Structure formats: C-alpha cells, structure tokens
MARBA-3410 file (N, C-alpha, C, O; in Angstrom, 1 decimal):
97
-228.6,136.5,49.7,-229.0,136.7,48.6,-230.1,138.2,48.5,-230.9,138.7,49.3 ~ -229.8,138.4,47.4,-230.9,140.1,47.2,-232.4,139.3,46.8,-232.6,138.2,46.6 ~ -233.5,140.6,46.8,-235.1,140.0,47.0,-234.8,139.9,45.6,-235.2,138.8,45.2 ~ -234.2,140.5,44.7,-234.2,140.5,43.3,-233.7,138.9,42.5,-234.0,138.4,41.4 ~ -232.9,138.5,43.7,-232.1,137.2,43.4,-232.9,135.8,43.1,-232.7,134.9,42.3
-234.1,136.2,44.4,-235.1,135.2,44.6,-236.7,135.6,43.9,-237.8,135.2,44.3 ~ -236.6,136.4,43.0,-238.3,137.0,42.1,-238.8,137.4,42.5,-239.9,137.3,42.2 ~ -238.3,138.5,43.9,-239.1,139.6,44.6,-239.9,138.9,45.7,-240.9,139.5,46.1 ~ -239.6,137.8,46.1,-240.3,137.1,47.4,-240.1,137.5,48.5,-239.0,137.7,48.9 ~ -241.3,137.6,49.3,-241.2,137.5,50.6,-240.7,136.8,51.5,-240.4,135.7,51.1
-240.2,137.4,53.3,-240.3,136.4,54.0,-241.0,137.1,55.1,-240.7,138.2,55.5 ~ -242.6,136.1,56.1,-242.6,136.7,56.6,-242.6,136.0,58.2,-243.6,135.4,58.3 ~ -242.1,136.0,59.0,-242.1,135.2,60.5,-243.2,135.8,61.1,-243.2,137.0,61.3 ~ -244.1,134.9,61.6,-245.5,135.5,62.1,-245.2,134.3,63.7,-244.6,133.2,63.9 ~ -245.8,135.3,64.4,-246.2,134.8,65.9,-247.3,134.9,66.4,-247.5,136.0,66.9
-248.3,134.0,66.6,-249.2,133.5,66.9,-249.7,133.4,68.5,-249.1,132.5,69.1 ~ -250.5,134.1,69.2,-250.1,134.0,70.1,-251.8,133.5,70.6,-252.6,133.7,69.7 ~ -252.5,133.0,72.1,-253.9,132.8,72.5,-254.2,131.5,72.6,-253.1,131.0,72.9 ~ -254.9,130.6,72.6,-255.1,129.0,72.5,-254.7,128.5,71.3,-255.6,127.9,70.7 ~ -253.4,128.5,70.6,-253.1,128.5,69.4,-252.2,126.8,69.7,-251.9,126.2,68.7
-251.8,126.2,70.8,-251.3,124.6,70.7,-252.6,123.7,70.9,-253.3,124.0,71.9 ~ -252.9,122.7,70.3,-253.1,121.9,70.7,-254.9,121.8,70.0,-255.7,120.8,70.2 ~ -255.0,122.5,69.4,-255.9,122.9,68.7,-256.1,122.5,67.1,-257.1,122.7,66.4 ~ -254.7,121.8,66.6,-254.4,121.6,65.1,-254.2,123.0,64.5,-254.9,123.3,63.5 ~ -253.4,124.0,64.8,-252.9,124.9,64.4,-252.5,124.7,63.3,-252.9,124.9,62.1
-251.0,123.8,63.9,-249.8,123.3,62.8,-250.1,122.7,61.7,-249.7,123.0,60.5 ~ -251.0,121.6,62.1,-252.2,121.1,60.8,-252.4,121.9,59.4,-252.0,121.8,58.2 ~ -253.3,122.7,60.4,-254.5,123.8,59.6,-253.6,124.1,58.5,-253.7,123.9,57.3 ~ -252.0,124.9,59.6,-251.3,125.6,58.6,-250.7,125.0,57.4,-250.3,125.6,56.4 ~ -250.7,123.5,57.8,-249.7,123.0,56.8,-250.5,122.5,55.5,-249.7,122.5,54.6
-251.6,122.1,55.3,-252.7,121.8,54.7,-253.4,122.8,54.0,-254.2,122.6,53.1 ~ -253.2,124.3,54.5,-253.4,125.5,53.5,-252.2,126.4,52.7,-252.3,127.3,51.9 ~ -251.0,125.7,53.5,-249.7,126.2,52.7,-249.9,125.1,51.4,-249.0,125.1,50.6 ~ -250.7,124.4,51.2,-250.6,123.2,49.8,-251.4,124.1,48.9,-251.3,123.7,47.7 ~ -252.5,125.5,49.2,-253.0,125.2,48.0,-252.5,127.2,47.8,-253.2,128.2,47.4
-251.0,127.0,48.2,-250.3,128.4,48.0,-248.8,128.1,47.3,-248.2,127.1,47.7 ~ -248.3,128.9,46.4,-247.2,128.4,46.7,-246.1,129.7,47.4,-245.6,130.7,46.9 ~ -246.0,128.7,48.9,-245.2,129.5,49.4,-244.6,128.2,50.2,-245.2,127.1,50.2 ~ -243.2,128.6,50.7,-242.4,127.4,51.8,-242.2,128.0,52.7,-242.2,129.3,52.6 ~ -241.8,127.1,54.3,-241.9,127.6,55.4,-242.2,126.4,56.0,-242.4,125.3,55.6
-242.1,126.9,57.2,-242.6,126.0,58.9,-243.0,126.6,59.5,-242.7,127.8,59.6 ~ -244.0,125.8,60.1,-244.5,126.1,61.2,-244.5,125.2,63.0,-244.8,123.9,63.1 ~ -244.4,125.8,63.7,-243.8,125.0,65.1,-244.3,125.9,65.9,-244.4,127.1,65.7 ~ -244.7,124.9,67.5,-245.1,125.2,68.6,-243.7,125.8,69.2,-242.6,125.2,69.0 ~ -243.9,127.1,70.1,-242.8,127.5,71.0,-243.0,127.3,72.1,-244.2,127.4,72.4
-242.1,126.9,73.2,-242.4,126.8,74.5,-243.0,127.5,75.4,-243.5,127.2,76.5 ~ -243.0,128.6,74.9,-244.0,129.9,75.7,-245.5,129.9,75.3,-246.3,130.7,75.8 ~ -245.8,128.8,74.5,-247.0,129.0,74.0,-248.1,129.3,72.9,-249.3,129.1,72.5 ~ -247.2,129.9,72.7,-247.1,130.8,71.3,-246.8,129.5,69.8,-246.4,128.4,70.0 ~ -247.0,130.0,68.7,-246.9,129.5,67.5,-246.6,130.1,66.3,-247.3,130.7,65.5
-245.1,129.8,66.2,-244.3,130.6,65.6,-244.4,130.2,63.7,-244.3,129.0,63.5 ~ -244.5,130.7,62.8,-244.6,130.2,61.1,-244.3,131.3,60.7,-244.8,132.4,60.8 ~ -242.8,130.8,59.8,-242.3,131.5,58.6,-242.2,131.1,57.4,-241.4,130.2,57.2 ~ -242.9,131.6,56.5,-243.2,132.0,54.9,-242.6,132.3,54.3,-242.1,133.4,54.6 ~ -242.4,131.6,52.9,-241.5,132.3,51.8,-242.5,132.9,50.8,-243.6,132.4,51.2
-242.6,133.6,49.8,-243.4,133.8,48.8,-243.7,135.1,48.4,-243.0,136.1,48.8 ~ -244.7,135.2,47.5,-244.8,136.3,47.1,-245.3,137.1,47.5,-245.5,136.6,48.7 ~ -245.9,138.3,47.5,-246.5,139.1,48.7,-248.1,138.6,48.5,-249.0,138.5,49.4 ~ -248.2,138.2,47.2,-249.7,138.0,46.9,-250.1,137.1,47.9,-250.9,137.2,48.8 ~ -249.1,135.6,47.3,-249.3,134.6,47.7,-249.3,134.3,49.4,-250.0,133.6,50.1
-248.1,135.4,49.7,-248.2,135.3,51.3,-249.4,135.9,52.3,-249.8,135.5,53.4 ~ -250.0,136.9,51.5,-251.3,137.5,52.2,-252.4,136.5,51.9,-253.1,136.3,52.9 ~ -252.7,135.9,50.9,-253.6,135.0,50.5,-253.7,133.8,52.0,-254.7,133.5,52.7 ~ -252.5,133.5,52.0,-252.3,132.1,52.5,-252.6,132.4,54.0,-253.3,131.7,54.7 ~ -252.0,133.7,54.3,-252.1,134.1,55.8,-253.3,134.8,56.3,-253.3,135.1,57.5
-254.5,135.3,55.4,-255.6,135.4,55.8,-256.3,134.2,55.7,-257.3,134.1,56.3 ~ -255.8,133.1,55.1,-256.9,132.2,55.3,-256.5,131.3,56.3,-257.2,130.3,56.3 ~ -255.8,131.3,56.9,-255.1,130.6,57.8,-255.6,131.4,59.3,-255.7,130.8,60.4 ~ -255.7,132.7,59.1,-256.0,133.7,60.1,-257.9,133.4,60.7,-258.5,133.4,61.8 ~ -258.3,133.2,59.1,-260.1,133.0,59.2,-260.3,131.9,59.5,-261.5,131.6,59.8
-259.0,130.9,59.4,-259.4,129.0,60.1,-259.1,129.3,61.5,-259.6,128.5,62.4 ~ -258.6,130.0,61.8,-257.6,129.8,63.3,-258.3,131.0,64.5,-258.3,131.1,65.7 ~ -258.9,132.0,63.4,-259.6,133.0,64.4,-260.1,132.9,66.0,-259.9,133.8,66.9 ~ -260.9,131.8,66.2,-261.3,131.6,67.6,-260.2,131.5,68.4,-260.2,132.0,69.6 ~ -258.6,130.6,67.8,-257.7,130.9,69.2,-256.9,131.8,69.1,-256.0,132.1,69.9
-257.1,132.1,68.1,-256.2,133.3,68.5,-256.2,134.8,68.9,-256.8,135.6,68.2 ~ -255.5,135.3,70.1,-255.2,136.3,70.8,-255.0,137.8,70.2,-255.7,138.8,70.1 ~ -253.4,137.6,69.7,-252.5,138.2,69.5,-251.4,137.9,68.1,-250.5,137.1,68.2 ~ -251.7,138.6,66.8,-249.9,137.8,65.7,-249.3,139.0,66.0,-249.8,140.1,66.2 ~ -248.2,138.5,66.0,-246.6,139.5,65.3,-246.2,139.4,64.5,-246.3,138.2,64.2
-245.5,140.1,63.3,-245.5,139.8,62.4,-244.3,140.5,62.2,-244.4,141.7,62.5 ~ -242.9,139.8,61.5,-241.9,140.2,60.8,-241.8,140.4,59.5,-241.6,139.3,59.0 ~ -241.9,141.4,58.5,-242.1,141.3,56.9,-240.3,141.4,56.6,-239.7,142.3,57.1 ~ -239.6,140.5,55.8,-238.3,140.8,55.4,-238.1,140.5,53.6,-238.9,140.8,52.7 ~ -237.2,140.1,53.7,-236.5,139.8,52.1,-236.6,138.5,52.4,-236.3,138.1,53.6
-237.0,137.7,51.4,-236.8,135.9,51.2,-235.2,135.6,51.3,-234.3,136.4,51.0 ~ -235.0,134.5,51.7,-233.7,134.4,51.8,-234.0,133.0,51.0,-232.9,132.4,51.1 ~ -234.7,132.3,50.3,-234.8,131.0,49.6,-234.4,129.7,50.8,-233.6,128.9,50.3 ~ -234.6,129.6,51.7,-234.2,128.7,52.5,-235.1,127.6,52.4,-234.6,126.6,53.0 ~ -236.7,127.3,51.6,-237.1,126.6,52.0,-237.7,125.6,50.6,-237.9,126.2,49.6
-237.9,124.1,50.7,-238.4,123.8,49.7,-239.5,122.8,49.7,-239.3,121.6,49.5 ~ -240.9,123.4,49.9,-241.7,123.5,51.0,-242.1,123.6,52.3,-241.5,123.9,53.3 ~ -243.3,123.4,52.1,-244.1,124.1,54.1,-244.1,122.7,54.7,-244.5,121.7,54.1 ~ -243.6,122.7,56.5,-243.2,121.7,57.2,-243.8,121.9,58.6,-243.9,123.0,59.1 ~ -244.0,120.9,59.1,-244.4,121.3,60.9,-242.9,121.0,61.3,-242.1,120.3,60.7
-242.7,121.6,62.2,-241.1,121.3,62.8,-241.7,121.0,64.4,-242.7,121.3,65.0 ~ -240.8,120.3,64.8,-241.3,119.9,66.3,-239.8,120.2,66.9,-239.6,120.0,68.1
END
C-alpha cells in the first residue's frame, strides 16, 4: 500500500533502552496514545528494551512520541527510530505481551 493510499500517514518503529521495563512504560504509552490519532502497539523485548510501533500523521506521531519521551525521560538511556510509510496495520493502540 502506498503512502498516498492511506492518507500520507507514517509508521515509526521506536526502540527505547535504559530502565524501561517494570516502570509503567507500556501503560503510559497506551494511555498517552489515546490522546492522539495514532494506532500501533508497545511491548517489552527480551533484551530489556521496549519496542513501540505507531502509525499516524507525522504531526500526531511527533506530538505523541514527544509527550511519551517527556513522561518517561528519567528511565530512557537511548532511543533508536525507524521511519517508514504506514502500512495501515492498526485499529487502535495496544500493549502486546
């Protein structure tokens, strides 16, 4: 599906490292995502990182991720981001286990 086919939305895969598990990171991400027009998921990875995948307009993604970073900044040591065209995979924002 082309970017134009889904309204110019973007997809961001974000990997957070630091003390990001066991501090409410996933629940905070899900709560904040409800304030924005984004879909996707967040989950803990076995290596201690948190993976977040979200789709939405560039401005909604930026606002959501900026607010999440601000809320969880004390626990984050590093952030790696991959930006892509959206695929239209999501209907809501979930915690995956």
